[in-house]
C-alpha positions as CSV (number, residue, x, y, z in Angstrom):
1,M,1.5,-34.6,3.3
2,N,0.2,-33.8,0.0
3,L,2.1,-30.4,-0.8
4,D,0.0,-29.8,-3.9
5,S,-3.2,-30.1,-2.5
6,I,-2.2,-27.7,0.4
7,A,-1.0,-25.1,-2.3
8,W,-4.3,-25.0,-4.0
9,S,-6.2,-24.6,-0.5
10,L,-4.1,-21.3,0.1
11,V,-5.5,-19.9,-3.1
12,S,-8.9,-18.9,-1.5
13,Y,-7.1,-18.0,1.8
14,I,-4.8,-15.6,-0.1
15,V,-7.9,-14.0,-1.8
16,E,-9.7,-14.1,1.6
17,L,-6.6,-12.1,3.3
18,S,-6.6,-9.5,0.5
19,R,-9.7,-8.2,1.2
20,L,-10.0,-4.4,1.5
21,D,-13.5,-3.4,2.8
22,W,-13.0,-3.8,6.5
23,R,-9.7,-2.4,6.1
24,V,-11.0,0.9,4.7
25,R,-14.0,1.0,7.4
26,E,-11.3,0.8,10.2
27,A,-9.3,3.4,8.7
28,F,-12.1,5.8,7.9
29,H,-13.6,5.6,11.5
30,R,-10.2,6.7,12.9
31,S,-10.3,10.2,10.7
32,G,-13.3,11.2,12.5
33,W,-15.0,12.3,9.2
34,S,-19.0,11.8,8.5
35,R,-19.4,13.0,5.2
36,G,-18.1,14.4,1.8
37,V,-17.0,13.7,-1.6
38,V,-15.6,10.3,-2.5
39,I,-13.3,9.1,-5.5
40,G,-12.1,5.7,-5.6
41,M,-9.6,4.8,-8.2
42,G,-8.0,1.3,-8.8
43,K,-8.7,-2.5,-9.5
44,A,-9.9,-2.5,-5.8
45,S,-12.0,0.7,-5.8
46,I,-15.4,-1.1,-5.5
47,P,-14.7,-3.1,-2.2
48,M,-12.6,-0.2,-0.9
49,V,-15.9,2.2,-1.4
50,S,-17.9,-0.7,0.0
51,G,-16.0,-0.3,3.3
52,L,-17.5,3.1,3.5
53,L,-21.4,2.2,3.1
54,G,-23.3,2.8,6.1
55,S,-20.6,5.2,7.7
56,Y,-19.9,8.0,5.3
57,S,-22.4,10.2,3.6
58,F,-21.8,10.8,0.1
59,D,-21.7,14.3,-1.5
60,G,-21.3,12.8,-4.8
61,G,-18.2,11.4,-6.4
62,V,-17.0,8.9,-8.9
63,I,-15.5,5.1,-8.6
64,V,-13.2,4.0,-11.6
65,T,-12.5,0.3,-11.7
66,I,-11.4,-2.4,-14.6
67,R,-13.8,-3.9,-17.1
68,G,-16.0,-6.4,-15.5
69,L,-15.6,-5.6,-11.9
70,S,-18.3,-2.4,-11.6
71,R,-21.7,-2.1,-9.7
72,R,-24.0,0.3,-8.8
73,I,-23.4,2.4,-5.5
74,E,-26.2,5.0,-5.0
75,G,-24.9,8.5,-5.2
76,L,-21.9,7.7,-7.2
77,E,-20.8,7.7,-10.8
78,V,-19.0,4.6,-11.8
79,I,-16.8,4.3,-14.8
80,E,-15.0,1.4,-16.4
81,A,-11.8,2.0,-17.7
82,S,-8.7,0.4,-19.4
83,H,-5.9,-1.3,-17.8
84,P,-3.0,-1.8,-18.3
85,I,-2.9,0.6,-21.0
86,P,-5.0,3.7,-20.8
87,D,-7.7,4.2,-23.7
88,E,-10.4,7.0,-24.2
89,S,-12.2,5.4,-21.1
90,S,-9.5,6.3,-18.9
91,L,-9.4,9.8,-20.2
92,R,-13.1,10.2,-19.5
93,A,-12.5,8.8,-15.9
94,G,-9.5,11.5,-15.5
95,E,-12.0,14.1,-16.4
96,A,-14.2,13.2,-14.0
97,V,-12.1,12.7,-11.4
98,L,-10.6,16.1,-11.6
99,E,-14.2,17.5,-11.6
100,W,-15.0,16.0,-8.3
101,A,-11.7,17.2,-7.0
102,R,-12.5,20.6,-8.0
103,A,-15.9,20.2,-6.4
104,S,-14.7,19.5,-3.3
105,R,-12.4,22.5,-2.7
106,N,-14.9,23.9,0.1
107,S,-15.5,20.5,1.7
108,R,-13.8,17.3,2.2
109,L,-12.7,14.7,-0.5
110,I,-11.9,11.0,0.5
111,V,-9.5,9.2,-2.2
112,L,-9.3,5.6,-2.4
113,V,-6.4,4.4,-4.4
114,S,-5.4,0.8,-5.4
115,G,-3.2,-0.9,-7.9
116,G,-4.1,-0.1,-11.4
117,A,-5.2,3.4,-10.7
118,S,-2.1,4.7,-13.0
119,A,-3.6,3.3,-16.0
120,L,-7.5,3.6,-15.3
121,V,-7.4,7.2,-14.6
122,E,-5.5,9.6,-17.0
123,K,-5.3,13.2,-18.0
124,P,-2.2,14.3,-20.3
125,L,-0.7,17.5,-19.3
126,D,-0.7,19.6,-22.4
127,P,0.4,19.6,-25.0
128,L,0.6,15.5,-24.6
129,T,-2.0,13.4,-26.0
130,L,-3.7,9.9,-25.1
131,D,-1.7,8.7,-27.8
132,D,1.4,9.8,-26.4
133,I,0.5,8.2,-23.1
134,R,-0.4,5.0,-24.3
135,E,2.9,4.5,-26.8
136,T,5.1,5.4,-23.8
137,T,3.1,3.3,-21.2
138,R,3.6,0.2,-23.6
139,H,7.2,0.7,-23.8
140,L,7.7,1.1,-20.2
141,L,5.6,-2.0,-19.4
142,T,7.9,-4.3,-21.6
143,C,11.3,-2.6,-21.0
144,G,12.2,-4.0,-17.7
145,A,11.9,-1.1,-15.6
146,S,10.5,-1.3,-12.0
147,I,7.6,0.1,-11.1
148,H,9.2,2.9,-9.2
149,E,10.7,3.7,-12.3
150,I,7.8,3.4,-14.6
151,N,5.8,5.6,-12.1
152,S,8.2,8.0,-11.9
153,V,7.6,9.0,-15.5
154,R,4.2,8.7,-15.4
155,K,3.6,11.1,-12.6
156,H,5.5,13.9,-14.8
157,L,3.2,13.4,-17.8
158,S,-0.1,13.6,-15.9
159,A,-2.4,16.2,-14.7
160,I,-3.7,13.7,-11.9
161,K,-0.5,11.9,-10.5
162,G,2.2,12.8,-8.3
163,G,0.3,15.0,-5.8
164,R,-1.6,16.8,-8.4
165,L,-5.1,15.4,-7.6
166,A,-5.1,16.6,-4.1
167,A,-3.7,20.1,-5.5
168,T,-6.7,20.2,-7.7
169,A,-8.8,19.8,-4.4
170,Y,-7.0,22.5,-2.5
171,P,-7.9,24.1,-0.1
172,G,-10.2,21.4,0.8
173,E,-9.0,19.0,3.2
174,V,-8.1,15.5,1.5
175,L,-7.5,12.0,3.0
176,G,-6.1,9.4,0.7
177,L,-6.5,5.8,2.0
178,Y,-3.8,3.5,0.0
179,A,-3.9,-0.4,-0.4
180,S,-0.2,-1.0,-1.7
181,D,0.6,-3.2,-4.8
182,V,4.4,-2.0,-5.0
183,P,7.3,-3.3,-3.5
184,G,8.3,-1.3,-0.1
185,D,4.7,0.5,0.2
186,I,5.8,3.6,-0.7
187,L,2.9,5.7,-1.2
188,D,3.9,8.2,-3.9
189,V,4.5,4.9,-6.1
190,I,1.1,3.3,-5.3
191,G,-1.3,4.4,-8.2
192,S,1.2,6.8,-9.1
193,G,0.4,8.6,-5.8
194,P,-2.5,11.2,-6.9
195,T,-2.6,12.7,-3.3
196,V,1.0,12.2,-2.1
197,A,3.8,14.6,-2.5
198,D,6.3,13.5,-5.3
199,P,10.2,13.1,-4.5
200,T,10.8,12.3,-8.1
201,T,11.8,14.9,-10.5
202,F,11.5,15.4,-14.2
203,S,15.4,14.6,-14.6
204,D,14.4,11.3,-12.6
205,A,11.8,10.4,-15.4
206,L,13.9,11.5,-18.1
207,G,16.7,9.2,-16.5
208,V,14.5,6.1,-16.9
209,I,14.0,6.9,-20.6
210,L,17.5,7.0,-21.2
211,R,18.5,3.9,-18.9
212,Y,16.2,1.7,-20.8
213,N,17.1,3.0,-24.2
214,L,13.6,4.4,-25.1
215,A,14.5,7.9,-26.1
216,G,14.2,6.8,-30.1
217,I,11.3,4.6,-29.5
218,I,8.8,6.9,-27.3
219,P,6.7,9.5,-29.1
220,D,9.0,12.5,-29.8
221,R,7.0,14.9,-28.0
222,V,7.0,12.9,-24.7
223,L,11.0,13.2,-25.0
224,R,10.6,16.9,-25.7
225,F,8.5,17.3,-22.9
226,L,10.6,15.6,-20.3
227,N,13.8,17.4,-21.5
228,E,11.7,21.0,-21.0
229,G,10.8,19.7,-17.5
230,S,14.3,18.8,-16.8
231,R,15.6,22.1,-17.6
232,G,12.9,23.7,-15.5
233,L,10.7,24.7,-18.5
234,R,7.9,22.7,-17.0
235,E,6.0,22.7,-13.7
236,E,7.1,20.2,-11.4
237,T,4.7,17.9,-9.3
238,P,4.1,19.1,-5.7
239,K,7.1,18.3,-3.7
240,P,7.2,17.2,-0.2
241,G,6.5,20.2,2.4
242,S,4.6,22.0,-0.4
243,Q,1.7,24.4,1.0
244,I,-0.6,22.9,-1.7
245,L,-0.6,19.8,0.1
246,S,-0.8,21.1,3.6
247,K,-4.3,19.9,4.0
248,T,-4.0,16.3,2.7
249,R,-3.2,13.4,4.8
250,N,-2.5,9.9,3.6
251,E,-2.5,6.4,5.2
252,L,-1.3,3.1,3.9
253,I,-4.3,0.7,5.0
254,A,-2.9,-2.9,3.3
255,G,0.1,-4.4,1.6
256,N,2.0,-7.6,0.7
257,I,3.3,-8.0,4.2
258,D,-0.4,-8.4,5.8
259,V,-1.2,-11.4,3.3
260,L,2.4,-13.1,3.7
261,R,1.8,-12.8,7.7
262,G,-1.6,-14.3,7.4
263,L,-0.2,-17.3,5.2
264,E,2.6,-17.7,7.9
265,S,0.2,-18.1,10.7
266,K,-1.9,-20.6,8.7
267,L,1.0,-22.6,7.7
268,K,2.6,-22.7,11.0
269,S,-0.6,-24.1,12.4
270,Q,-0.4,-27.1,9.8
271,G,2.9,-28.0,11.0
272,F,5.2,-26.2,8.4
273,N,8.4,-24.6,9.4
274,T,8.1,-21.1,7.9
275,I,10.1,-18.1,6.8
276,I,9.1,-14.9,5.2
277,L,11.9,-13.8,2.9
278,T,10.6,-10.4,1.9
279,S,7.6,-8.5,0.6
280,R,9.7,-6.4,-1.6
281,L,10.6,-8.9,-4.2
282,E,11.8,-7.5,-7.2
283,G,14.1,-8.0,-10.5
284,E,13.5,-10.0,-13.7
285,A,10.7,-13.0,-13.1
286,R,12.8,-15.8,-14.6
287,E,16.0,-14.7,-12.4
288,V,14.1,-14.3,-9.3
289,G,12.7,-18.1,-10.0
290,R,16.2,-19.5,-10.1
291,A,17.2,-17.3,-6.9
292,L,14.2,-18.8,-5.1
293,A,15.1,-22.3,-6.6
294,S,18.4,-22.1,-4.9
295,I,17.2,-21.2,-1.6
296,T,14.7,-24.0,-1.9
297,L,17.7,-26.4,-2.8
298,E,19.6,-25.3,0.3
299,A,16.7,-25.8,2.7
300,M,15.9,-29.2,1.6
301,S,19.7,-30.7,1.6
302,R,21.1,-28.6,4.5
303,G,17.7,-27.1,6.4
304,I,19.2,-23.5,5.8
305,P,17.2,-21.3,6.3
306,I,14.4,-23.5,7.8
307,A,14.2,-27.3,7.8
308,K,11.6,-30.0,6.5
309,P,8.6,-29.7,6.3
310,G,9.2,-26.2,5.0
311,A,7.3,-23.1,3.6
312,I,9.2,-20.3,2.2
313,L,7.1,-17.2,1.6
314,A,7.8,-13.9,-0.4
315,G,5.9,-11.4,-2.3
316,G,6.6,-8.2,-4.1
317,E,6.1,-7.2,-8.1
318,T,8.7,-9.0,-10.4
319,T,8.8,-7.7,-13.9
320,V,9.4,-9.4,-17.3
321,R,11.6,-8.1,-20.2
322,V,9.3,-9.3,-23.2
323,K,11.3,-10.7,-26.0
324,G,9.1,-13.4,-27.4
325,K,5.4,-13.4,-29.0
326,G,4.0,-16.0,-26.2
327,R,1.3,-15.3,-23.6
328,G,2.3,-15.3,-19.9
329,G,2.6,-13.4,-16.8
330,R,5.3,-12.6,-14.2
331,N,3.9,-15.1,-11.8
332,M,3.7,-18.0,-14.4
333,E,7.3,-17.2,-15.6
334,L,8.8,-16.9,-12.1
335,A,7.2,-20.4,-11.5
336,F,8.1,-21.9,-14.5
337,S,12.1,-20.8,-14.0
338,W,11.9,-22.2,-10.4
339,A,10.6,-25.5,-11.5
340,L,13.1,-25.8,-14.6
341,S,15.9,-24.9,-12.3
342,M,14.8,-27.4,-9.3
343,R,14.5,-30.2,-12.0
344,Y,17.9,-29.7,-13.3
345,W,19.0,-30.7,-9.7
346,G,16.8,-33.7,-9.7
347,V,13.7,-32.6,-7.8
348,R,10.6,-33.9,-9.1
349,E,7.7,-33.9,-6.7
350,E,9.5,-33.0,-3.4
351,A,8.5,-29.7,-3.5
352,V,6.0,-27.1,-5.1
353,I,5.4,-23.6,-5.9
354,L,2.4,-21.2,-5.9
355,S,3.0,-17.8,-7.6
356,M,-0.3,-15.8,-8.2
357,D,-1.3,-12.2,-8.0
358,T,-3.8,-10.8,-5.5
359,D,-5.8,-9.0,-8.1
360,G,-6.4,-12.6,-10.1
361,I,-4.7,-11.4,-13.2
362,D,-1.1,-12.4,-14.2
363,G,0.0,-10.5,-17.4
364,V,-2.9,-9.8,-19.9
365,T,-4.3,-13.3,-19.2
366,D,-7.5,-14.8,-17.5
367,A,-4.9,-16.6,-14.8
368,A,-3.9,-15.3,-11.7
369,G,-0.8,-17.5,-11.7
370,A,0.4,-21.0,-11.4
371,I,1.0,-24.1,-8.9
372,I,3.6,-26.5,-10.0
373,S,6.2,-28.9,-9.0
374,P,9.4,-29.6,-10.9
375,A,7.7,-32.5,-12.5
376,I,5.9,-30.1,-14.8
377,V,9.1,-29.8,-17.0
378,D,8.9,-33.5,-17.8
379,N,5.1,-33.1,-19.0
380,V,6.0,-30.0,-20.8
381,R,8.5,-32.2,-22.7
382,S,6.2,-34.7,-23.4
383,L,4.0,-32.4,-25.0
384,G,6.6,-31.7,-27.5
385,Y,7.8,-28.3,-25.9
386,D,11.5,-27.1,-25.0
387,P,11.1,-26.1,-21.5
388,Y,14.1,-23.3,-22.2
389,K,12.3,-22.3,-25.5
390,V,9.0,-21.7,-23.7
391,L,10.8,-19.0,-21.4
392,E,12.4,-17.5,-24.3
393,D,9.2,-17.1,-26.2
394,N,7.5,-15.7,-23.1
395,D,4.9,-18.3,-23.6
396,T,4.2,-19.8,-20.1
397,Y,0.5,-19.7,-20.1
398,T,0.3,-21.5,-23.5
399,V,2.1,-24.3,-22.2
400,L,0.6,-24.5,-18.6
401,L,-2.9,-24.4,-20.1
402,K,-2.0,-27.9,-21.7
403,A,0.0,-29.2,-18.9
404,G,-1.9,-27.9,-16.1
405,G,-1.0,-25.6,-13.2
406,L,-2.7,-22.4,-14.0
407,V,-4.5,-20.9,-11.1
408,K,-7.9,-19.0,-12.0
409,T,-9.7,-17.0,-9.5
410,G,-11.0,-14.2,-11.8
411,P,-10.6,-10.6,-10.8
412,T,-10.7,-10.6,-6.9
413,G,-11.5,-6.7,-6.3
414,S,-8.1,-6.3,-4.5
415,N,-4.3,-5.7,-5.5
416,L,-1.9,-6.3,-3.0
417,N,1.0,-7.5,-5.1
418,S,2.1,-11.1,-6.0
419,I,2.6,-13.7,-3.5
420,Q,5.1,-16.7,-3.8
421,V,4.7,-19.8,-1.4
422,I,7.1,-22.6,-1.8
423,L,6.4,-25.8,0.2
424,F,8.9,-28.7,0.5
């Protein structure tokens, strides 16, 4: 049984399992709608809108996607915007999205949301500026905060996020269809929930800033804004039960667990004992890698929680507290940390890990993630690198580019979070 080749064969299968067009089509048929305005926002917006073609008559609308993934769809404006840090294109997208939401007040609006929407579409609340949002986002993404924490801040700085887009369309009917890229598939966190009531508060957002010692780092105007909001001096996001969201309904159409279940079925058919640990994996990527290594070692030596040949599956969204100046991503860092821990205990090629993002983009790189065995550690040392220093420098991409193991799919047009598969 060649574990390495089996792992590589799973990459294209993960991409196929992550497709969203047919899931949108099924959800739309359940709605009973036939026409209206459409807004697509996120890394998967083009495939999601494609799921409506032939079933839905467009009364205009806009699609916002990442650069390099756009294509023309008749009757709709298409905007390529910036990710993961918003820029002027994100601001143009935000203006367009709000304009179409206002235009739908006497009709129906379908909003298709996928991961990446938080950065791709932006409209800062007055008196905040785009630079304020950019700087705050940059620090939030590198401080180790979870996506739930990050988006609680984003929602309170934006005229679109945290249900405010649906509020703009009121009293028109709104249908929000969400593809989840967040652990737990919580709708108000996906793309910062532009059509979903927000249970978080200004005080929660301010708490994130204080918890990660960002008060003296983010722009003063943002800190003042959050402080004012926590004292009731700024209007809160729409809350559950709000009248202004009474004509809005939302539905989750796909999540990480759907990909894991598909993988489990395939690996069972190939003779593996399988277990899905979780679709809500969170935490510092290198620490999660060590934890997954301990589970793998227990399974290999004692058959707990599954016996050989085994496939351990997990998914979610880990974080990286960036301290070094190297290049990498959470999947590459998780996989490398796993390999380092496994090699410490003497394992070389008896196990392999696949860790990749379903959107095809791990960190700010052209890789989706990595497929490596613990033997990679020996290869790295032979190239003159200290593997522990590689982790400290957050430089896994550079090393894996030389030693081998990078998974490159290109942008997939989906975003259902990260997938980990460990075969032994």
